[in-house]
C-alpha positions in Angstrom: 25.9 -24.2 -87.6 25.0 -26.1 -84.4 24.8 -25.0 -80.9 24.3 -27.4 -78.0 23.7 -25.6 -74.7 24.1 -27.7 -71.6 22.3 -26.4 -68.5 23.3 -28.3 -65.3 22.3 -25.5 -62.9 19.5 -25.5 -60.6 17.5 -22.5 -61.8 16.1 -21.6 -58.5 19.6 -21.5 -56.9 21.3 -19.5 -59.7 18.6 -18.0 -62.0 21.1 -15.5 -63.5 23.2 -18.4 -64.9 20.2 -20.1 -66.4 18.8 -16.9 -67.8 22.0 -16.2 -69.5 21.8 -19.8 -71.0 18.5 -19.2 -72.4 19.3 -15.7 -73.6 22.3 -17.2 -75.4 20.2 -20.0 -76.9 17.9 -17.2 -78.2 20.8 -15.4 -79.8 21.8 -18.7 -81.5 18.2 -19.4 -82.9 18.1 -15.8 -84.1 21.3 -16.4 -86.0 19.8 -19.5 -87.6 21.8 -22.0 -85.6 20.3 -25.6 -85.1 20.0 -25.4 -81.4 19.7 -28.2 -78.8 19.3 -27.3 -75.2 20.3 -30.2 -72.9 18.9 -30.0 -69.3 21.0 -32.3 -67.3 22.2 -32.7 -63.6 20.1 -30.3 -61.6 19.1 -28.4 -64.7 16.4 -31.2 -65.4 14.2 -29.5 -62.6 13.4 -26.5 -64.8 11.6 -28.1 -67.7 8.9 -29.6 -65.6 5.3 -29.0 -64.8 6.2 -28.6 -61.2 8.7 -25.8 -61.7 6.9 -22.4 -60.9 5.5 -20.8 -64.2 6.2 -17.3 -63.1 9.7 -17.9 -61.8 12.0 -15.4 -63.5 15.2 -13.6 -63.2 15.0 -9.8 -62.7 13.1 -8.2 -65.5 13.5 -11.1 -68.0 10.5 -13.4 -69.0 9.9 -16.3 -66.8 12.3 -19.1 -67.5 9.8 -21.7 -68.5 8.2 -19.1 -71.0 11.7 -18.7 -72.5 12.1 -22.4 -72.9 8.7 -22.9 -74.4 9.4 -19.8 -76.9 12.7 -21.3 -77.8 11.1 -24.7 -78.6 8.4 -23.0 -80.7 11.2 -21.3 -82.8 13.0 -24.5 -83.4 15.2 -25.2 -80.5 15.1 -28.8 -79.3 14.6 -29.1 -75.5 16.4 -32.4 -74.4 16.0 -33.7 -70.8 18.5 -36.2 -69.4 16.7 -39.4 -68.3 19.6 -40.6 -66.0 19.5 -37.1 -64.1 15.7 -37.2 -64.0 16.0 -40.6 -62.3 18.5 -39.2 -59.9 16.2 -36.4 -58.9 12.9 -38.1 -58.8 11.5 -36.4 -62.0 9.2 -38.7 -63.9 8.5 -38.5 -67.7 5.0 -37.2 -67.1 6.5 -34.3 -65.2 8.3 -32.9 -68.3 6.6 -29.8 -69.8 5.0 -30.0 -73.1 7.7 -28.4 -75.2 10.5 -30.6 -73.9 11.2 -34.3 -74.1 13.1 -37.1 -72.3 16.1 -37.4 -74.6 18.3 -40.4 -75.6 21.8 -40.7 -76.7 21.0 -41.1 -80.3 18.6 -38.0 -80.2 21.1 -35.9 -78.5 24.2 -37.2 -80.4 22.6 -36.0 -83.7 23.8 -32.6 -82.6 27.3 -33.4 -81.4 30.1 -33.5 -83.9 33.0 -31.6 -85.4 30.7 -28.8 -86.4 28.9 -28.3 -83.1 29.9 -25.6 -80.6 28.9 -26.5 -76.9 28.2 -24.1 -74.1 27.7 -25.2 -70.6 26.0 -23.2 -67.9 
């Protein structure tokens, strides 16, 4: 069972949508899915060292804390290099639990048995 969760949303503009994506990723991890979270388009701004650590949606845990916890529990945190370039995000800006992805790394999760969700 594979879940790919694509986050294209700017978390500071629509934190509810991003929180739901991370909550859904947590459900998938808890159900023993192989999980890849793909931050792309404006989503690349979240898994960075410059994104505010305490930024959260309502009473939920801060978004960056959720990303780090998902990584600790086995989710892969992919960040789009093309989107990073478009928004001026550098590789050294990426938070420790995430990585600049590549097509081969991401595509190991894409196939006939993968379910993809986009937020």
